[in-house]
N, C-alpha and C positions, 0 to 999 in steps of 0.2 A: 518401628515401621517408617519407611521412607514416604515423603510427600511427593506425589507424582502429578505434574501439571502439564497439560497439553496446551500449546499456543497455536493460533491459526489466523491467517488473513484470508478473508473470503469475499467473493463477489458473484452475485447471481447464481447461487447454488440451491435454489428453492426445491429442486427435485430430490436433493440428497441431504440437505443440511440437518433435517431432523434425524435421519438414519445415522449420520455422522456423530451428532451430539450424543444421542442415546447409546450408541455402541461405544464411543470413546469413554463415557462415564462408567463403563463396566470395568475399566482398569485404571482410570485416572481419577484423582481426588477432585480436580477442578479444571475447568476449561477457560482460557482467556482468548477471546475472539474479537478481532478487529474487522469490521465490515467496511469494504471499500466502495461505498456509495452504490449498493445494490439497488436495482430497479425492478426486481421480479418478485418481491415479497420476502426475500431472505431475512432482512432486518426485522420485519414484523414477526416472523416465525421465531427468531431468536429471542425476541422479547417475550413471546408467549411461553417459550420453554423456560426462561428465567422466572417468569411469574409462577410456574409450577413449583418453584423452590429448588430447581436444579442449580448446582454450584457453577454458574456462568458469570464471568466478568466480561461485559460487553463495552466496546467503544466504537465510535464511527471515525473513519478517516476522512479528512477534509482536504484531500489533494487528489488530483485526477491521475497523475502519473503512476505507473506500476512500480512502486518503490518496495518491492517484495523483500529485497535483501535488508534494507534499512529497518523496515517494520518488524520483520521476524527477529532480527537481532535485538531490537528494543523490547519486544514482547518477551523474549527469552530472559533478558536481564531483569525485566520487571517481575517475571515469574519467580526468579530467584531472590531478588532483593526485597520486593514488596509482598510476595505471597509465600515465601519460605520454602520454595520447591527444592527438593534434593535431586530429582530427575525431571528433565524437561523434554517433551516430544514436540518438535516444530513440524507440524503436519499441515498439509492443505486439506480442504474439505472432501476431496475425492480420494483420500488415502485412509485406509482402514487397517489397523494393526490386528493381525491374526496369527494363530498357531495351528497349522494343518498337519503337523508331524507327530505331535504327542497330545496327551490329554491334560497336560499342565496348563493352567490358566495364564493368560498374558501377564496379569498382575504379579503372580508368583515369580515369573522370570525377571520382570522389571525390578522387583524387590532385591534381587541378588546382584544388581549392577553396581559398579564402583563409582562413587560420586566424583572421583578425581579424573575420570576418563571421558573421552568422546568415543561413542560407539557408532558403527555402521549397521545398517538395517537393509537386508535384501529387499528389492523392489520387484514386484511382479504385476503384469498387466492383466486386468480382469474386465469383463464387460457382460451385460445382460445378454442372454441368448435371444430373447424377443424384447426389443426395446419398447414396444407399444403395450405390452401386457403387464398388468399388476404394477403400474407406475406409482400407485399410492400405498404400496406396502414396503416393508423393511427391505432395503436394497440387498443385504447379504442373504436374505431368505429367498430371493428370486433365483430361478435357474440361470446359471452363468457359465461362461467358458473363460479359460485363462491361457496365458502363454506357457509353453512347456518348460521354459527355463526362466531364470531371473534376468532382469534387464542389466545392461552394463552400468546403469546408474544405481544409486542407492540413496537411502535417507539416513538421517543422523538422529541419535539420541544423546542428549547433553547431560553430563554429570555436572552438578552445580559448582562444586568446589574447583574443579578444573577450569571451568569457564570464568569464574570470578577471581580466583587466587593464583592460578597457574600462569604460564606464559601467555600473554594476551593473544586471542584469536577471535575471528568472527566467522559466521556461517556465510557461505556464498548464496547467490540467488537460487531458490529452490531447496535450500538447506540440504544439499547433496553431500557436502563435506565442509570442513573448516579450513581456514588459512591463517597462518600467523601474521600479525599486523606488522612485525618488524621486517620480515623478508618475503612475505607472500607464499611461503612454502606450505604444502598441505599438512594438516595436523594428522599424525598417525591415528588409525582407528583399528579396533578389533570388532568383528561382527558378532552380533547377539545370536546365540544358538536358538534354533527352532522358529523364532519369530520372523515374519516378513510383512511388508506393506502390500496390501491388496489395492492396486491403483486403478480406480475406475475413471480414467480420463475421458473415455467415450462411453456415453450411456444411451444416446439416441442422436439421430442426425440433427434434430432441431437444437438440442442442447449443445452439441459440438460446434455447430456453425455459429450460434449465438456467442459461445465462449470465445471462439477464435476471433470473431469480428471485433468484439468489444476489447478483448485483451490486446489486440494489435494497436488499436487507437491509444489505449492507455500506455502501451509500451513506447509508441512514437512520442507521446507527450513527455516522457522522461528522457529519451535518448534522441533519436532522429529516425527518419524513414530508413536511412542507411546505417543500420546497426547490426552487429552480429549477435547481440543479446536477444534470445528468443526469436531469432530470425526465421525459424520454421513457420511462425504465424503468418508471415508475409505472403508466402505462396498460396496458402488457403484463402487468405483475405482477397487476393487478386482474383482467384477463381470465383468467389462469391460475387465480386463486383461485375464479373462477366456473366453472371447467372448460370454458371456451370456447377455441377455437383463435384465438390472437392474429393479427391482421393485422400485417404488417411495415411499420411507419410509415416506415422508412428505405429501403425497397426502391425501386430506380430504376424509373421507369415504362417506360423503353425500354432494352432490353438487346440485345446482339449476341453471337453465338458468337465465341469467340476462343481460339486454341490458344497457350498460353504456353510449351509444351514446347520449341519451337525457339529460344526467347529466353533460356533459363536452363540452367545445367549440370544434368545429370540427377543424381539422388541415390537411392541404395538405402537403404531404411529397415530397421532391425533390431528396433525395440521398439514400433512403432505397431500396435496390435491391430485397429483399426477398430471396436471395440465402441461401441455407442451411449452417449451421455451418460446417466447415471442421475439424473434430476431429483430424485426423492425423496431419494436418498442424499446428493447434494450440498446440497440444501436443509436436510436434517436436520443435516448437518455444520456448515453455516453457522449454523444456529440454536443448536446446542450451543456453538459458539465464542463467539457473542454472549452467551449465558447465562453461560458461564464468565467472560467479561470483566466482567459485572455483579457476580458474586461477588467477583472480584479487586478491583474498584473499591471495594466495601464494605470489604474488608480493608485496602486502602491508607489508608483514612480513619483506621484505628487507629494507623498510624505505628509499627508494631512494628520495633525495631531488630534487624538481623542482623549478627553479627560474622563476618566472612569471614577465616579464618585461612589464610594462604598459607605453605607451607613452602619455604624456600630452602636448597638443599643446597650452596651455594658455587659451583655451576657457572654460568658465563656463557654459556649456550647458548640455542638457539631454544626449547627446551621451557619454560624459565622465562618468556620473553616471552609465549609462547602461554598459559601459565597466568595470568599477570598480566592480559593483555588479556581473557581469558575472564571474570575477575572484574569488570573495569571495564565490560564490555559488558552486564552484567546490567541488565534493565529495572527491577528493584526498586530504588527510590530511597533507602530508609532503611537505610543500612548503614555499617559502619566496616571498614577494612582493617587487619589485623594481620599483619605479616610475621615469621614465626618462623624466625630465622636459625640453621641448624645448622652454620654455619661463620663464621669471622671475615671482616670486610669488609662492604661495602655492596652490596646487590643492584643489578644494573643496571636501567635503564629506569624508575626510580621517578619520573622527570620526567613520565611519562604520568599519574600519579596527581594528581588535583585535588580530593581529598576527605580525610576524616579518615584518617590513616595513622600507625601505630605500629610501630616496629622493636623486636624483642625478641630478644636473644642467648640461644641455648639450647645452648651448647657444654658447659655443666657440668650435672651432675645437680641436680635440685631446681627446675627451671624452672616446675613446675606452678603454684606459688603466684603467681609473677610473671605468668604468662599469665592466671590467673583474675582478677588485679587489673586487667589490661588490658582484659578483655572486659566490655563493657557491654550487649551485646545480649540479647534474649529468646531468640534462636535462634543456632545456630552452624553455619556452613558451612565445611568443610575443603576445601582444594585442595592436594594433594600435587604434587611436581614432575612436570610433564608432563601433569597432568590438566586437562581443560577440560569445559565444559558448555554446553548451549543457553542463549541469552540470556535466556529467560523462565523458566529452571528455578527460581531462588530465589523468584520471584513466585508461581509455581504451588504450590510447596511451602509457603510461608507461608500462602497461602489455605487449603490443605488442613489445616494445623495449626489455624488460627484457627477453622475451621468445625466442629472436633470436639476435645473437651477430653482425650480419653483416650489420645491417641497421643503417645509420647515420642520416637520415632525413625521416620523414613520414608525410603524410597529408591526410585529408579526402577530397574526391571529390564526385561528383554526376553526374547525367545526365543533359542534357540541359533543361532549363525550357520550359514548353509548350508555344506555340505561340512565340517562339524566333524569333524576326524579324532581318532582315539583318543589321540594323543600330546599334544594340546593340553590345557592346564590347564582343569579344569571350573570356570571362574570365573563362569559366567553362570547366573543364576537364571531358568529359563524360567517364565513366568507366563501362564496361559490366559485369565484374566478380567481385568477392569479393576483389581482390587485384591485383595490377600490380607492379612488382618489376623491376626497371631499374637502369642502371648506370647513374650517374649525367650527363655525356655528352649526353646521349640519351634524358634525360628529358630536358636539355638545348636546344637541337635541336628542340624538340617538342614545347617548349615555343616560341622560335624565329619564327618558321614557322607558328604557329597557332595563336599567340597572346593570348594564354590561360595561366591561372595559376589556382591553386586550388580554388574552391569556398570557400568563407569565408575570403579571403585575407590571410595575413600572419598568423593569428591565427589558420588557418586550420592545420598548421604544428606543429610538436614538433621536437626538434633538440637536438642532443648530444652536450654537452658543447664544446668538441674538434672541432666539425664541425663549430660551431658558431665562435670559436676563429679563425679558418682558414679564415672565411669570414669577419674578422675585426669587428665583432659585428654589421655589417650592416651600420656602420657610413658613408661609401662612398655613400650610396644610399638614403641619406636624402638631400633634396634640400631646403635650408633655413628653416630647421625644418620640412618640409613636406615629409612624407615617400613616396617613389616611389615603390609601392608594386610589380609591374611587374618586374622592374629592380632588386628588391631585390631577387625575386625568381631566375632570371637568374644568378645573382651574386653568390647566394648560390650554385647553381649547378656547376658553374665554380670553386668555392673554394673547394667544396667537391670532384671535379674531381682530385684534387692534393693529396687527401688522399690515403692510400694504397688500391689497388683494391679490396682486400678481405673484406674490412670493409666500403666501401663507397656507398653501395647500397641505393637507394631511393625507398620508398614504397608509393604507392597511394592506399588508402583504400576506398572502396565504403561505402557511408553513405547517404541513400536516405532522411534522415531527415535534411540534410544541408539546411540552409535558403538561398534559391536562390531568389533574388529580382525579382519581376515581371516586374518592369520598371527601366530603367536606365536613369538618368538625362543627359541633354546635357553636363553639366560640367564633369560628370563622364565619358561619352563617350570620350570627347576630351582629358581629362587628361590621360585616359588609353592609348589612341592611341599615345599621345606624349611620354609616357613612352616606348611604344613598339618601336617607332622610335628611341628613345635614345638607347635602348638595341641593336637594329639592327646596329646602327652606331658604337657602341663599338665592336660588333661581327665582323664587316667587317675588323677590324684591326688585327684579329687573323686568321692564316691559318687554325686552327682547326674548326673555326665556320664560315668562309667566305661563304661556300656553303649554309649553313643554313640561313645566312643573306640574300643572294640573293633570296632564296625561300620565306623568310619572307617578303621581300619588295614587291614581286609579290602579296602575299596575302593581304598585307597592302593596295596596290593600288586597288585590286579587291573589298575588303570590303569597303574601303573608297569611291570608286566611287558609289557603290550601296547606301551607306548611304547618300551621298550628293544628289543623284537623288531622293531618296524616302523621306528623312527627313531633307533636307537641311534647310528648313524654321524653323524647330524646333531647330536644332543644332545651328543655327545662334544666338540664344539667349545667348549662352555661350561666355564669354569674351576670351576664349581660341580658339574659332572657326577660327579666322583669322590665327593664328599660325598653327593650324591644316591644313588649306587649303594650306598654304605655303609649309608645309612638304609634303603634298599629291602631289602637283604639282612637287616638286623636285623629289619625288619618281617615278612619272610617267616618268620623263625625264631619270632617271637612268635605268628604266626597258625597255625603247624603244631601 
């Protein structure tokens, strides 16, 4: 049996993305989807579909330009080399594979394709008869009409061996055909019998206008206003600017009613709301993304070096590889990688690193000076075991720092996870606005009283080198090589408080894409609260933080009592639970 993988690059397809995913999985084994900074809920719907257990591999694209050709070729190669695909279908989200000529299933026909060939696939325009009716139901089950003939264009189906082992070629934008890399000539194709692509480019006026407006901006960001690539977008964009109703230049002149429902497996949708596309909202989001990239481009010209410190605890598990790959995936190019080894030996997977790399053994006290000598960057990014971050995190943080001089530390935060229960550690700083700027002493007080630190752990932050030096490079906050993340955040705020007042501000930035774990293990709960208690004990010794410590102990007792009552039988599975109970009892005595 052949492995069939569909790859797609999507943006603002909330009205059809669920229909697309569920239908495509009736013939494909797996979908690899790259989301191009959707602003309409597409990304969130994809995450929900993956959470169901559907075979989806998802990634986010951190570039504003419409790089369809580059992305689809990369995804195609990835499907073959990393996912073992024999057949790859490079489709957009508005393209549905159907067979309306015979009773043979799409999967059966695909199974008989030659993995050494590039195939053509007929393309046919479809659209809903009534765009406003039943928008929350499976698209292919809705009444529709279609062009009476096939389009002059076509789609492709890629045989894996021919793409990887044969004469090198790549797919053109839109994946309509392939061209050889050596001479630019078109790759020969034969058309797949019976199958064709049902292309739902237009589904409603609101969807169409939103799609055209945002796509044109992204297209200009890659090329120029004066481009022949996807130039049809420009005319419609100009009409929208003049508040005129655009004519559909691509609309077929002669269409016929056609019922697709008997030809495809039915699908029940769970997440499609049917809400109309919000042109203004999507257009403003695209404009903001382009403006942000302009600022980041200016900052990139300064070539500020970031020192990325990765902590290895001696374990050769998947969490270390995830952390290392997260560092290597960063889009920010000016960086050095320093691996701080808390155990003897050589960390695995270092063959993946093809840039500046330093290994520093930190099994003996006093490694602060050695680390400071190794760090050459203006900024410092920590990654503790198991931590990971979005690929554009460092680039966005450096741009933030470079555009304002007074910030010494910044971190991403988000709101509390849904269904947050009382026994979970309060590790997450909820933030209502886009940014909160505070003095370090204010943040330290907040940490102590709430038991919270920024979601994502220490990697949520980026720090100026001078601030990290003031915090002794965090060496005091490792316990037998184990990082105490909560204590680190408190210690950092205390150290930054000694810096000149005009340059020691701390910024917390809102990022709703932060990965907030849905469940917290008993070990994580107990370890977090033991750290909280340790920070409170240290804070009691300072007149500046004694009041915050007293308030923090009360919160510690209140939260701990609720946790023991509600989840004590679960927490008892942690070997740290008895020590946690001892501290909780001691705290109760202090607060009475």
